[in-house]
C-alpha positions, 0 to 999 in steps of 0.5 A: 785218685782213682784209688780214692774214687774206688774206695768211695764207691765201695763205701757207698756199696757197703752202706747200701748193703747195710741198708738192705740187710737192715731192711731184710732184718726188719722184714723178717722180724715183722713177718716172724711176729705175724707168723707167731700171732697166727700160730698162737691163734691156731694153737688156741683153736686146736686147744678148743677143738681138743677140749670139745673132742674130750667132752664129746668123747665123755658124752659118747661114753655116757650114752653108750653106758646108758644104751647098754643098760636099756634093752634095745630089742623089743620082744615080738609081743611088745612089737605086736602090741605097739603096732596094735595100739598105733593102728587102733589110735589111727582107726578109732576116729575113722570108725566114729566118722563111719558110724556118724555117716551111717546114722546120717544115711539112715536118717536120709533114707527114712526121710526119702521113704516118707517123701515117697509115701507122701508123693504116692498118696498125692498121686493116688488123689490125682485122678484122670478125668472121668470123661476120658476113656480108652475109646475117647483116646483112640478117637482123639488120636485118630481125629488129630492125625486126620488134621482136625484141630484140638478145639474142634475135637474138644467140641465134637467129643464134648470134652475140654480142650486140656483133656484133649491135649492131655491125651495127646501128650500121654501118647506122645503125639503132641 
């Protein structure tokens, strides 16, 4: 009986091992399918990259051929002319603006000169009152410094009060 019991246990062990082996085979098969799918997608990407590299190499060769046909170096005269054109294009608007500013300044100067002339003619028309003379100025100043009131000075010298105040202001006394 002991022998039967051992064989019975061995049968279970063999069945269990067969189940593990079947599971491992299933696992390997599914992983192999995943790897195969991944490898196919990588192969497709690599193929696209190779195709793109082929087109880029072709375009590079065409560009190199085009560059070889076009002279790459400009002569010194061409460089000078190009710089001259660029500078002229940049300076032209500035030059026009400066001319406009100069015209504006000239018109302003003319206006200022005419206004100064008007002011000068206006000042010439203003006259200092005839009653005020150098002697009167000295008298007004002397009396004011002695403490005499403006009204009193005006009555004493027979001149108007504004004329007395004018003399004091001109001499910076009041």
